[in-house]
ZALO-354757 format. One line per field, with one value per residue (C-alpha): x, y, z; residue number from 1; residue in three letters. Coordinates in nm, 3 decimals, always signed. Example, Ala and Ser with C-alpha at 12.3 -4.5 7.8 and 13.67 -1.06 7.14 Angstrom:
! residues 2
c1 <- (+1.230	+1.367)
c2 <- (-0.450	-0.106)
c3 <- (+0.780	+0.714)
resi <- (1	2)
resn <- (ALA	SER)
This chain:
! residues 137
c1 <- (-1.254	-1.530	-1.720	-2.032	-2.026	-2.370	-2.447	-2.415	-2.055	-1.949	-2.141	-1.976	-1.643	-1.752	-1.948	-1.711	-1.991	-1.936	-1.806	-1.654	-1.323	-1.428	-1.594	-1.279	-1.064	-1.271	-1.260	-0.881	-0.833	-1.063	-0.878	-0.586	-0.632	-1.005	-1.218	-1.478	-1.797	-2.109	-2.446	-2.500	-2.799	-2.575	-2.375	-2.687	-2.781	-2.430	-2.432	-2.771	-2.675	-2.323	-2.430	-2.688	-2.431	-2.115	-2.214	-2.199	-1.825	-1.726	-1.985	-1.846	-1.487	-1.567	-1.746	-1.458	-1.214	-1.436	-1.438	-1.057	-1.084	-1.452	-1.616	-1.980	-2.224	-2.487	-2.851	-3.060	-3.388	-3.269	-3.159	-3.472	-3.690	-3.477	-3.507	-3.886	-3.868	-3.647	-3.826	-3.669	-3.872	-3.682	-3.678	-3.362	-3.181	-3.320	-3.173	-2.836	-2.864	-2.960	-2.668	-2.430	-2.560	-2.533	-2.185	-2.076	-1.985	-1.869	-2.017	-2.227	-2.066	-2.332	-2.416	-2.766	-2.702	-3.050	-3.202	-3.013	-3.129	-3.287	-3.020	-2.868	-2.529	-2.427	-2.395	-2.139	-2.085	-1.743	-1.648	-1.757	-1.562	-1.246	-1.272	-1.321	-1.061	-0.798	-0.610	-0.275	-0.145)
c2 <- (+5.280	+5.200	+4.873	+4.767	+4.389	+4.229	+3.955	+3.682	+3.780	+3.743	+3.419	+3.273	+3.288	+3.218	+2.907	+2.797	+2.807	+2.702	+2.998	+3.159	+3.219	+3.547	+3.674	+3.594	+3.773	+4.090	+4.056	+4.015	+4.370	+4.526	+4.696	+4.758	+4.856	+4.919	+4.985	+4.720	+4.787	+4.595	+4.726	+4.701	+4.470	+4.234	+4.163	+4.041	+3.824	+3.680	+3.597	+3.422	+3.212	+3.131	+3.038	+2.796	+2.636	+2.653	+2.745	+3.061	+3.059	+3.024	+3.284	+3.537	+3.457	+3.505	+3.835	+3.965	+3.877	+4.057	+4.367	+4.376	+4.501	+4.563	+4.894	+4.908	+5.117	+5.224	+5.163	+5.399	+5.577	+5.780	+5.471	+5.275	+5.559	+5.596	+5.223	+5.252	+5.513	+5.308	+5.123	+4.789	+4.471	+4.336	+4.562	+4.407	+4.483	+4.836	+4.868	+4.751	+5.014	+5.289	+5.193	+5.200	+5.541	+5.686	+5.536	+5.684	+5.344	+5.337	+4.992	+4.724	+4.383	+4.113	+3.793	+3.930	+4.231	+4.216	+4.282	+4.613	+4.742	+5.053	+5.106	+5.455	+5.281	+5.056	+4.685	+4.444	+4.073	+3.979	+3.856	+4.183	+4.382	+4.174	+4.206	+4.583	+4.637	+4.363	+4.286	+4.256	+4.430)
c3 <- (+3.648	+3.896	+3.856	+4.041	+4.060	+4.047	+4.298	+4.035	+3.957	+4.319	+4.361	+4.050	+4.227	+4.583	+4.484	+4.205	+3.950	+3.589	+3.391	+3.700	+3.522	+3.354	+3.673	+3.868	+3.608	+3.650	+4.027	+4.014	+3.885	+4.145	+4.426	+4.190	+3.827	+3.879	+4.184	+4.260	+4.450	+4.546	+4.651	+5.025	+4.983	+4.784	+5.099	+5.283	+4.986	+4.967	+5.337	+5.315	+5.013	+5.134	+5.485	+5.345	+5.113	+5.324	+5.681	+5.891	+5.955	+5.591	+5.486	+5.735	+5.634	+5.263	+5.324	+5.535	+5.255	+5.003	+5.222	+5.198	+4.838	+4.764	+4.840	+4.941	+4.738	+4.988	+4.918	+5.127	+5.082	+4.785	+4.593	+4.687	+4.557	+4.243	+4.172	+4.180	+3.903	+3.673	+3.395	+3.473	+3.512	+3.814	+4.120	+4.265	+3.937	+3.954	+4.304	+4.166	+3.892	+4.137	+4.363	+4.064	+3.958	+4.308	+4.349	+4.014	+3.871	+3.512	+3.449	+3.610	+3.562	+3.541	+3.359	+3.296	+3.071	+2.918	+3.260	+3.273	+2.934	+3.090	+3.353	+3.386	+3.414	+3.124	+3.196	+3.056	+3.102	+3.241	+2.892	+2.730	+2.988	+2.937	+2.559	+2.580	+2.854	+2.826	+3.144	+2.969	+2.654)
resi <- (1	2	3	4	5	6	7	8	9	10	11	12	13	14	15	16	17	18	19	20	21	22	23	24	25	26	27	28	29	30	31	32	33	34	35	36	37	38	39	40	41	42	43	44	45	46	47	48	49	50	51	52	53	54	55	56	57	58	59	60	61	62	63	64	65	66	67	68	69	70	71	72	73	74	75	76	77	78	79	80	81	82	83	84	85	86	87	88	89	90	91	92	93	94	95	96	97	98	99	100	101	102	103	104	105	106	107	108	109	110	111	112	113	114	115	116	117	118	119	120	121	122	123	124	125	126	127	128	129	130	131	132	133	134	135	136	137)
resn <- (MET	ARG	LEU	LEU	LEU	ASP	THR	ASN	ILE	LEU	LEU	ASP	SER	LEU	LEU	SER	ARG	PRO	GLY	ALA	LYS	ALA	SER	GLU	ALA	VAL	MET	SER	VAL	CYS	GLY	GLY	LEU	HIS	GLN	GLY	ALA	ALA	ALA	SER	HIS	THR	ILE	ALA	THR	LEU	TYR	ASN	LEU	LEU	SER	ARG	GLU	LYS	GLY	ASP	GLY	ILE	ALA	ARG	PHE	CYS	LEU	GLN	ARG	LEU	LEU	ASP	TRP	LEU	GLU	ILE	ALA	SER	VAL	GLY	GLY	THR	GLU	VAL	ALA	ARG	ALA	LEU	LYS	LEU	THR	MET	SER	ASP	TYR	GLU	ASP	ALA	MET	GLN	ALA	ALA	ALA	ALA	GLU	SER	ASP	ARG	ALA	ASP	PHE	ILE	ILE	THR	ARG	ASN	VAL	LYS	ASP	PHE	LYS	ASN	SER	PRO	VAL	PRO	ALA	LEU	THR	PRO	GLU	GLN	PHE	LEU	LYS	ARG	PHE	PRO	LEU	ALA	PRO)
């Protein structure tokens, strides 16, 4: 199964946010049981936020580690134009949805499911994903 991980899921783990456990559980099966991907613009956002919080060196180290198992869903002109046509209130979320659609993701994993109501790719919270697709029998 292919999962597009929203920016907030990756930040949960990288910044040790409260509630990160479910996000980390989903991330733990990416690159193995499931394929994890992130939209290309997510990587720039992650770098900017991590470098402010932790510094340039740690930000680069974290991104390199992510690239060991995380595929990048490209966001180019086609996805940018598609996002403009989606009836979603937040354009950045629409870009995530367009990237997921173009990348043939089965689900978008996000903490903000309501923001993806009109997404062409269904969205699940980490908890919803883990309940629907348990990691262990």
